[in-house]
C-alpha positions as CSV (number, residue, x, y, z in Angstrom):
1,M,-3.1,-119.9,-25.7
2,R,-0.3,-118.1,-27.2
3,L,0.0,-120.3,-30.5
4,S,-3.9,-119.3,-30.9
5,Y,-2.9,-115.7,-30.9
6,L,0.3,-116.4,-33.1
7,A,-1.9,-118.2,-35.3
8,V,-5.0,-115.3,-35.5
9,L,-2.0,-112.5,-36.1
10,L,-0.5,-114.6,-39.1
11,L,-3.8,-114.8,-40.5
12,F,-4.4,-111.0,-40.3
13,L,-1.6,-110.5,-41.8
14,A,-2.0,-112.7,-44.7
15,F,-5.6,-111.2,-45.0
16,T,-4.1,-107.6,-45.0
17,A,-1.2,-108.4,-47.5
18,C,-3.5,-110.2,-49.9
19,R,-6.0,-107.5,-49.6
20,K,-3.0,-105.0,-50.4
21,S,-2.1,-106.8,-53.3
22,E,-5.7,-106.9,-54.3
23,G,-6.1,-103.2,-54.1
24,I,-3.7,-101.7,-56.5
25,T,-6.0,-100.6,-59.7
26,T,-5.3,-101.6,-62.9
27,D,-7.7,-99.6,-64.9
28,A,-6.2,-97.6,-67.7
29,K,-8.8,-94.6,-66.3
30,A,-6.2,-94.6,-63.4
31,K,-4.3,-91.0,-63.3
32,L,-2.3,-89.2,-61.5
33,S,-2.8,-85.3,-60.4
34,F,0.0,-83.1,-59.5
35,S,0.6,-80.1,-57.5
36,T,1.5,-78.1,-60.7
37,D,2.0,-79.1,-64.4
38,T,5.2,-77.3,-64.8
39,V,8.6,-76.8,-62.3
40,L,9.6,-73.4,-62.9
41,F,13.1,-72.2,-61.7
42,D,14.2,-68.8,-61.9
43,T,17.8,-67.5,-63.4
44,V,20.1,-70.5,-62.7
45,F,24.0,-69.6,-62.8
46,T,25.9,-72.0,-64.8
47,S,27.6,-74.6,-62.8
48,S,25.8,-73.0,-59.6
49,G,22.5,-75.3,-58.5
50,T,19.0,-74.3,-57.2
51,T,17.7,-75.4,-54.4
52,N,15.0,-78.3,-54.2
53,K,11.9,-77.6,-56.0
54,Q,9.2,-79.8,-54.3
55,L,6.5,-81.6,-57.0
56,K,3.4,-83.4,-55.1
57,V,2.2,-86.4,-56.8
58,Y,-1.4,-87.4,-55.8
59,N,-3.3,-90.9,-56.2
60,T,-7.2,-89.8,-56.1
61,N,-8.2,-93.1,-56.8
62,Q,-9.7,-95.2,-54.2
63,K,-7.1,-97.9,-54.6
64,A,-3.4,-97.8,-54.8
65,V,-1.3,-97.8,-58.4
66,N,1.8,-98.6,-59.5
67,I,4.1,-96.1,-61.1
68,S,5.9,-98.8,-63.1
69,Q,8.3,-96.2,-64.3
70,I,9.6,-92.4,-63.0
71,Q,12.2,-90.6,-65.4
72,L,13.6,-87.6,-67.0
73,S,13.0,-87.3,-70.0
74,G,16.7,-86.5,-70.8
75,G,18.0,-89.2,-68.9
76,S,21.6,-88.6,-67.6
77,G,22.5,-85.8,-69.4
78,S,19.3,-83.5,-68.3
79,Y,19.9,-80.5,-66.8
80,F,17.9,-81.7,-63.7
81,S,18.2,-84.2,-60.9
82,L,15.1,-85.6,-59.0
83,I,15.3,-87.0,-54.9
84,I,12.8,-89.3,-54.4
85,N,12.7,-91.2,-51.1
86,G,15.3,-89.1,-50.1
87,Q,17.4,-90.8,-53.0
88,P,18.6,-88.8,-56.0
89,V,18.0,-90.9,-58.9
90,S,17.0,-89.9,-62.8
91,Q,14.4,-92.6,-62.7
92,K,12.2,-95.0,-59.9
93,S,10.7,-98.0,-61.3
94,N,7.2,-99.8,-59.3
95,L,6.7,-96.9,-56.7
96,Q,3.1,-97.4,-55.4
97,I,1.0,-94.9,-53.9
98,D,-2.1,-96.0,-52.0
99,G,-5.2,-94.5,-52.6
100,N,-6.3,-91.2,-51.8
101,D,-2.6,-90.8,-50.8
102,S,0.6,-88.1,-52.5
103,I,4.3,-88.3,-52.7
104,S,6.6,-85.7,-52.6
105,I,9.3,-85.4,-54.9
106,Y,12.2,-83.1,-55.4
107,V,13.3,-81.5,-58.8
108,K,17.2,-79.8,-59.2
109,A,18.3,-78.0,-61.6
110,T,22.2,-77.7,-62.7
111,I,23.2,-75.9,-66.0
112,D,26.6,-76.5,-67.6
113,A,28.9,-73.6,-68.7
114,N,28.5,-72.6,-72.6
115,S,30.0,-69.7,-74.5
116,Q,25.9,-67.6,-74.3
117,T,26.1,-64.4,-72.8
118,K,22.5,-63.9,-72.7
119,P,19.9,-65.8,-70.6
120,F,18.3,-69.4,-72.3
121,I,16.2,-71.5,-71.5
122,A,16.7,-75.6,-70.3
123,Q,13.7,-77.4,-70.5
124,D,12.9,-81.4,-69.6
125,S,10.2,-83.0,-68.2
126,I,9.5,-86.1,-65.9
127,V,7.7,-88.8,-67.2
128,F,5.4,-90.6,-65.4
129,N,4.2,-94.2,-66.8
130,T,1.1,-95.8,-64.8
131,N,-1.5,-98.5,-65.9
132,G,-0.3,-98.1,-69.7
133,N,-0.9,-94.1,-69.4
134,K,1.9,-91.8,-70.3
135,Q,2.0,-88.6,-67.8
136,T,4.1,-85.3,-67.9
137,V,5.3,-82.5,-65.8
138,A,7.5,-80.0,-67.7
139,L,10.6,-78.9,-66.0
140,V,12.1,-75.2,-67.0
141,A,14.8,-73.4,-65.9
142,Y,16.3,-69.6,-67.5
143,G,20.1,-70.4,-67.3
144,Q,22.8,-67.4,-67.4
145,N,26.5,-68.0,-67.4
146,A,28.3,-65.9,-65.4
147,V,32.0,-64.8,-64.1
148,F,32.8,-67.0,-61.1
149,I,35.9,-65.2,-58.7
150,N,36.8,-67.3,-56.3
151,N,38.7,-66.0,-53.2
152,Q,40.1,-63.5,-55.4
153,T,42.7,-60.5,-55.5
154,I,42.2,-57.6,-57.6
155,T,45.8,-56.0,-57.6
156,A,45.7,-54.2,-61.2
157,N,43.5,-51.4,-62.2
158,T,40.0,-53.3,-63.2
159,T,37.4,-52.5,-65.2
160,W,33.7,-55.0,-64.8
161,N,31.1,-54.6,-67.5
162,S,27.5,-56.0,-67.2
163,L,27.8,-58.8,-70.5
164,L,28.0,-61.4,-67.6
165,P,26.5,-60.9,-64.2
166,Y,30.0,-61.8,-61.5
167,I,29.1,-64.3,-58.7
168,V,31.6,-64.3,-55.9
169,Y,32.3,-66.9,-53.4
170,K,34.3,-66.6,-50.1
171,S,35.5,-63.0,-51.3
172,V,37.2,-60.5,-53.8
173,T,40.0,-58.1,-52.4
174,V,40.1,-54.2,-54.4
175,A,44.2,-54.2,-53.3
176,S,45.7,-51.0,-52.1
177,N,47.0,-48.6,-54.9
178,A,44.2,-51.1,-57.2
179,T,41.0,-49.7,-58.6
180,L,37.6,-51.5,-59.6
181,T,35.6,-49.5,-62.0
182,I,32.1,-51.1,-62.3
183,L,30.5,-50.3,-65.5
184,P,26.3,-49.8,-66.0
185,G,24.3,-52.4,-65.7
186,T,26.5,-55.6,-63.9
187,K,25.4,-57.5,-61.5
188,V,27.8,-58.4,-58.9
189,L,26.4,-61.4,-56.8
190,F,27.6,-62.8,-53.4
191,H,27.0,-66.3,-52.4
192,S,26.2,-67.0,-48.8
193,N,29.2,-65.7,-46.1
194,S,31.0,-63.8,-49.2
195,G,31.9,-60.3,-49.0
196,M,33.9,-57.4,-51.3
197,H,37.1,-55.9,-49.2
198,I,38.3,-52.7,-50.4
199,K,41.3,-51.9,-49.5
200,G,42.2,-49.7,-53.3
201,T,39.3,-47.9,-55.1
202,L,35.8,-48.9,-56.0
203,L,34.0,-46.9,-58.3
204,A,30.5,-48.3,-59.2
205,N,29.0,-45.9,-62.2
206,G,25.5,-46.9,-62.5
207,T,22.8,-44.9,-64.2
208,P,19.1,-44.4,-63.8
209,A,18.5,-46.5,-66.2
210,S,21.6,-49.4,-65.6
211,P,21.9,-49.2,-61.5
212,V,25.0,-51.5,-60.8
213,L,23.9,-53.9,-58.4
214,F,25.3,-55.8,-55.2
215,S,23.2,-58.8,-53.8
216,G,22.9,-62.2,-53.2
217,D,23.5,-65.2,-55.6
218,R,20.4,-66.9,-55.1
219,T,17.5,-66.1,-57.9
220,E,14.5,-67.6,-56.7
221,R,11.5,-65.3,-55.5
222,I,11.9,-66.4,-52.0
223,Y,14.9,-64.6,-51.8
224,A,13.9,-61.3,-53.7
225,D,14.0,-59.8,-50.4
226,E,15.5,-61.7,-47.7
227,P,18.1,-60.1,-45.4
228,G,21.4,-62.0,-44.9
229,Q,22.3,-63.7,-47.7
230,W,25.9,-62.0,-47.7
231,N,28.2,-59.9,-46.1
232,G,28.5,-56.6,-47.3
233,L,30.8,-54.2,-49.1
234,H,33.7,-53.1,-46.6
235,F,35.8,-50.2,-47.1
236,Y,39.5,-50.4,-45.1
237,S,41.0,-47.7,-43.7
238,S,43.9,-47.6,-47.4
239,S,40.6,-47.4,-49.4
240,S,40.5,-44.1,-50.6
241,N,37.7,-41.6,-53.0
242,S,35.7,-44.3,-53.3
243,K,32.5,-43.8,-55.1
244,L,28.9,-45.7,-55.8
245,H,26.1,-43.7,-58.1
246,Y,23.3,-45.2,-59.1
247,A,24.1,-48.5,-57.3
248,V,22.0,-50.7,-55.5
249,V,22.9,-52.6,-52.2
250,K,20.8,-54.9,-51.0
251,N,19.8,-58.1,-48.9
252,A,23.3,-58.2,-47.0
253,I,24.6,-58.6,-43.6
254,I,25.8,-55.3,-43.3
255,G,25.3,-53.1,-46.2
256,L,28.5,-50.5,-46.4
257,T,31.0,-50.9,-43.9
258,V,33.8,-47.7,-43.5
259,D,36.3,-48.3,-40.8
260,S,38.2,-45.3,-40.7
261,L,38.9,-41.3,-41.9
262,S,39.7,-40.3,-44.7
263,K,43.6,-39.1,-44.5
264,T,42.7,-36.4,-46.8
265,Q,39.6,-34.0,-47.1
266,T,38.2,-36.8,-49.6
267,P,35.6,-38.5,-48.8
268,R,36.6,-42.4,-47.6
269,L,32.8,-42.8,-49.2
270,S,30.8,-41.2,-51.7
271,L,27.0,-42.9,-52.0
272,T,25.0,-41.0,-54.4
273,N,21.8,-41.7,-55.9
274,S,21.4,-45.3,-54.6
275,I,19.2,-47.8,-52.7
276,V,20.9,-49.4,-49.9
277,K,18.1,-51.9,-48.3
278,N,17.1,-54.9,-46.3
279,M,20.1,-55.4,-43.7
280,T,20.0,-57.7,-41.0
281,I,21.9,-55.8,-38.8
282,A,22.6,-52.0,-40.7
283,G,22.9,-50.6,-44.5
284,F,25.7,-49.0,-43.1
285,V,27.7,-48.6,-40.3
286,G,31.2,-46.1,-40.0
287,Y,34.1,-46.3,-37.4
288,N,35.5,-42.8,-37.2
289,A,34.0,-42.4,-41.3
290,H,34.1,-39.7,-43.1
291,L,30.8,-40.2,-45.8
292,N,29.2,-37.7,-48.6
293,A,25.8,-39.4,-48.9
294,F,23.2,-37.4,-51.2
295,N,20.1,-38.8,-53.2
296,N,19.6,-42.0,-51.5
297,L,17.5,-44.1,-49.7
298,F,17.9,-46.4,-46.9
299,Y,15.4,-48.3,-45.5
300,N,14.2,-51.6,-43.8
301,A,17.4,-53.2,-41.6
302,G,17.6,-55.0,-38.3
303,Q,18.8,-52.5,-36.3
304,Y,20.4,-49.3,-38.0
305,L,19.6,-48.0,-41.6
306,L,22.8,-45.4,-40.7
307,Y,25.3,-46.4,-37.6
308,G,28.7,-44.0,-37.5
309,V,30.1,-44.6,-34.1
310,S,33.5,-42.9,-32.9
311,G,33.4,-39.5,-34.1
312,G,33.6,-39.2,-37.9
313,K,32.7,-36.9,-40.6
314,Y,29.2,-36.8,-42.6
315,N,27.6,-34.9,-44.8
316,L,24.2,-36.1,-45.8
317,K,21.3,-34.0,-47.6
318,Q,18.3,-35.2,-49.7
319,N,18.0,-38.7,-48.1
320,T,15.4,-40.6,-47.4
321,F,15.6,-43.0,-43.9
322,A,12.4,-45.3,-43.5
323,G,12.6,-47.1,-41.0
324,Y,9.9,-49.5,-41.8
325,N,10.9,-53.2,-40.7
326,A,8.2,-56.2,-41.9
327,K,11.1,-58.2,-41.4
328,F,12.5,-56.8,-38.3
329,S,11.2,-56.0,-34.9
330,R,13.9,-53.2,-34.5
331,R,14.3,-51.1,-30.9
332,T,17.3,-49.0,-32.3
333,P,17.1,-45.5,-33.8
334,A,16.9,-45.2,-37.7
335,L,19.9,-43.3,-37.3
336,Y,22.7,-43.1,-34.4
337,F,25.7,-41.3,-34.5
338,S,28.2,-40.9,-31.5
339,D,31.7,-39.6,-30.3
340,L,32.2,-43.2,-28.8
341,S,32.4,-47.0,-29.5
342,N,33.2,-50.0,-27.2
343,A,36.1,-51.2,-29.7
344,L,37.5,-47.4,-30.3
345,P,38.8,-43.7,-28.8
346,A,36.6,-41.4,-28.2
347,R,36.8,-38.7,-31.7
348,N,35.5,-35.5,-32.8
349,L,32.0,-36.0,-34.7
350,Q,31.0,-33.6,-37.8
351,L,27.4,-33.8,-38.5
352,L,26.1,-32.1,-41.4
353,L,22.0,-33.4,-42.0
354,M,20.1,-31.1,-43.9
355,N,17.0,-32.1,-46.5
356,N,16.3,-35.1,-44.9
357,I,13.3,-37.6,-43.8
358,I,13.9,-39.6,-40.9
359,W,11.1,-41.2,-40.2
360,G,9.9,-44.7,-39.2
361,S,7.7,-47.3,-36.9
362,L,9.5,-46.1,-33.8
363,T,8.7,-42.8,-31.6
364,E,13.0,-42.0,-32.0
365,E,14.4,-42.5,-35.2
366,L,17.4,-39.9,-34.7
367,L,19.9,-40.1,-31.7
368,I,23.2,-38.0,-31.7
369,D,24.8,-39.5,-28.5
370,K,27.6,-37.3,-26.5
371,K,29.0,-39.5,-24.1
372,T,33.0,-38.0,-23.5
373,T,34.2,-34.7,-24.0
374,A,35.4,-35.2,-27.6
375,G,33.8,-32.3,-29.6
376,I,29.9,-32.7,-31.9
377,D,29.7,-30.1,-34.4
378,A,26.2,-31.2,-35.3
379,E,24.2,-28.8,-37.9
380,V,20.6,-30.3,-38.2
381,S,17.9,-28.5,-40.3
382,N,15.3,-29.0,-42.8
383,N,14.9,-32.0,-42.1
384,V,11.6,-34.2,-41.4
385,I,12.2,-36.2,-38.1
386,K,10.6,-38.8,-36.2
387,T,11.5,-37.8,-32.6
388,I,10.7,-37.4,-28.6
389,L,13.4,-34.8,-28.4
390,K,13.6,-31.5,-28.3
391,T,16.7,-31.2,-29.3
392,Y,16.2,-31.0,-33.1
393,E,13.5,-27.7,-32.7
394,G,14.1,-24.6,-35.2
395,N,16.5,-25.0,-38.2
396,S,13.2,-25.5,-40.1
397,N,13.2,-29.3,-39.1
398,L,9.6,-30.5,-39.4
399,L,9.4,-32.9,-35.8
400,N,6.9,-35.3,-36.1
401,T,4.7,-34.1,-39.7
402,D,4.2,-37.5,-41.2
403,P,5.6,-37.0,-44.6
404,N,2.9,-39.1,-46.2
405,F,4.6,-41.8,-48.0
406,I,2.7,-43.4,-51.4
407,E,3.0,-47.2,-49.9
408,P,5.6,-47.9,-47.5
409,L,5.0,-51.1,-46.8
410,K,5.4,-52.0,-50.2
411,D,8.7,-50.0,-50.5
412,N,7.2,-46.7,-52.5
413,F,8.8,-44.0,-50.8
414,M,7.8,-41.1,-53.0
415,L,5.7,-38.8,-51.4
416,K,1.6,-38.2,-51.9
417,N,0.3,-35.3,-53.7
418,N,-0.8,-33.5,-50.4
419,S,2.3,-34.0,-48.2
420,S,2.2,-31.8,-45.5
421,I,6.5,-31.4,-46.2
422,I,6.2,-30.5,-50.0
423,N,8.4,-27.2,-50.7
424,K,9.7,-27.6,-47.2
425,G,13.6,-28.3,-48.2
426,R,16.3,-25.8,-48.5
427,D,17.8,-23.9,-50.9
428,L,21.1,-26.1,-52.6
429,S,21.4,-24.4,-55.4
430,T,24.7,-23.6,-53.9
431,D,25.9,-25.8,-52.6
432,P,29.1,-27.8,-54.1
433,A,27.6,-30.6,-55.0
434,F,24.2,-29.1,-56.6
435,G,25.9,-29.4,-60.4
436,I,27.3,-33.1,-60.1
437,F,24.3,-34.7,-57.8
438,L,22.0,-32.9,-55.3
439,N,20.1,-31.0,-59.4
440,K,18.0,-34.0,-60.0
441,D,16.4,-36.2,-57.6
442,L,16.8,-40.2,-57.3
443,N,14.2,-40.9,-60.3
444,N,16.7,-38.5,-62.4
445,Q,13.8,-36.1,-62.0
446,P,15.3,-32.1,-61.8
447,R,14.9,-30.7,-58.2
448,I,13.3,-27.3,-58.3
449,F,13.1,-25.5,-55.2
450,P,11.8,-25.1,-52.9
451,S,12.7,-28.5,-52.8
452,E,11.1,-31.4,-50.7
453,P,12.7,-33.3,-48.3
454,G,14.1,-36.7,-49.0
455,C,15.1,-38.3,-51.9
456,Y,12.3,-37.7,-54.5
457,E,11.0,-34.7,-56.0
458,N,7.3,-34.1,-56.0
459,N,7.3,-31.8,-59.4
């Protein structure tokens, strides 16, 4: 009986093998279909590869097809590489796809450095030969050279310009007594788990048309607003008088960290006319910090937009803090201040909040938390605040008055024309910062008093 079963099995295998061989079509009209006719990569920095992109190859015929050759037109010198059946190859022979089935090919782009300063296009194609048919899928990548910084310490006064982007691996440190000046339009892009340590002075001097960008180095569209791609900017106790003007800080774990109070009356960090967004934990973290912040937009952080503990000095005017979190389930207020922290002793807190919008998806978006006998001197006036507390009543604060942003879920935090907070800001024309920063809004539009709270003027 066992021999009979064995004989039947051998006959079945022989029959199916014969049918499988006979089931491969040799018809010249049998063509392949593809998920796209062009595999397109966003900006690829020289010597820095991309993520893999998937190309699906379909056989819509009833019978199997044999692809006699898959190859890169540029051969081994191509900017692109292929992964077929888990193997990195530049070509593959005799690959069969069963009827009404498909395979996946993964494509990666890596561009060698050259002398070009402007973006350029790298092109190739994948060639498929099937039954005498030649079909191609185009490969296109936008390439750009860059200045690569790998665990470097800047020990002398240095200027970075916008000629090429700067790609930081591991870290870059501005040493004590050194100043790094970053000119308008410069892009400083950080690889995963890297960051900037400022022990001297950082001056990021952007303009309305050409802000300075601090972001992750992944340029694919899926990473455009993805938090947590790099560590952030850290200002140490030896740093002094750093200024970020018209800067964009985005997609980090913590955007800005200041770890101690300034030893002089000059703030350790001045942040003006800037955007801080898409942070895994917080936009700004201060430990007994000294911060001046005017005309800034903060939004989308996993925990806090601004977190200041162990006391400190904060002068915050005409900022928009928008606690809308498409990517996070946040349970903490947008702004949190305290005289104490878990790791540091209690210290006095001086807080000036004026003409700000503090709004978001929670019922409580501002908390000033007094935990010890340390002094808290807080002036909170002419702000729009989402809160369930009565603490902030008076001083011309507008509590739970919806600012009516144009499209907050699409990152547009300008005010609608019918917003009820228009003309509710305090006249700051005598403020020491008025002539330099507060006379115009984040869009570089004149601020006309009575103005609007927040970073945008509704002229």
